[in-house]
C-alpha positions in Angstrom: -37.2 6.7 -34.6 -33.8 5.0 -34.6 -32.6 7.4 -31.9 -35.6 6.6 -29.7 -35.0 2.9 -30.0 -31.3 3.4 -29.0 -32.3 5.6 -26.1 -34.9 3.0 -25.0 -32.3 0.2 -25.2 -29.7 2.2 -23.3 -32.3 3.1 -20.6 -33.3 -0.6 -20.3 -29.7 -1.6 -19.8 -29.1 1.1 -17.2 -32.3 0.3 -15.4 -31.6 -3.4 -15.2 -28.1 -2.9 -13.9 -29.4 -0.6 -11.2 -32.2 -3.1 -10.3 -29.8 -6.0 -10.1 -27.0 -4.2 -8.3 -26.3 -5.5 -4.8 -27.3 -3.0 -2.2 -26.4 -2.7 1.4 -29.5 -4.5 2.6 -27.7 -7.6 3.7 -25.2 -5.5 5.8 -28.0 -3.4 7.3 -29.9 -6.6 8.2 -26.8 -8.1 9.8 -26.1 -4.9 11.8 -29.8 -4.9 13.0 -29.7 -8.5 14.1 -26.4 -8.0 15.9 -27.8 -4.9 17.7 -30.9 -6.9 18.6 -28.8 -9.8 20.0 -26.8 -7.4 22.1 -29.9 -5.7 23.4 -31.4 -9.1 24.4 -28.2 -10.1 26.2 -28.2 -6.8 28.1 -31.8 -7.1 29.0 -31.4 -10.7 30.2 -28.4 -9.7 32.3 -30.3 -6.7 33.8 -33.3 -8.9 34.7 -31.1 -11.7 36.1 -32.4 -14.2 33.5 -30.3 -16.6 31.5 -29.4 -15.8 27.9 -32.3 -16.3 25.5 -32.2 -19.5 23.5 -33.1 -19.6 19.8 -35.5 -22.4 19.0 -33.1 -23.8 16.3 -30.3 -24.0 18.9 -32.6 -25.9 21.2 -33.4 -28.4 18.5 -29.7 -28.9 17.9 -29.0 -29.6 21.6 -31.7 -32.2 21.9 -30.7 -34.0 18.7 -34.1 -33.6 17.1 -34.6 -32.2 13.6 
């Protein structure tokens, strides 16, 4: 019984360290957003339109919050 408790405790420690480990999700999301921005710029240039404006950028330019 004591061995089972030790194994359960060790398993809980291992599981929690794996669950809380920082993954590559942030880097993947950043790469995805950079690729999306590049694709939008290329599309805008191809269609002869101005670069897309993000709504938060537009608010900053007008001085509104």
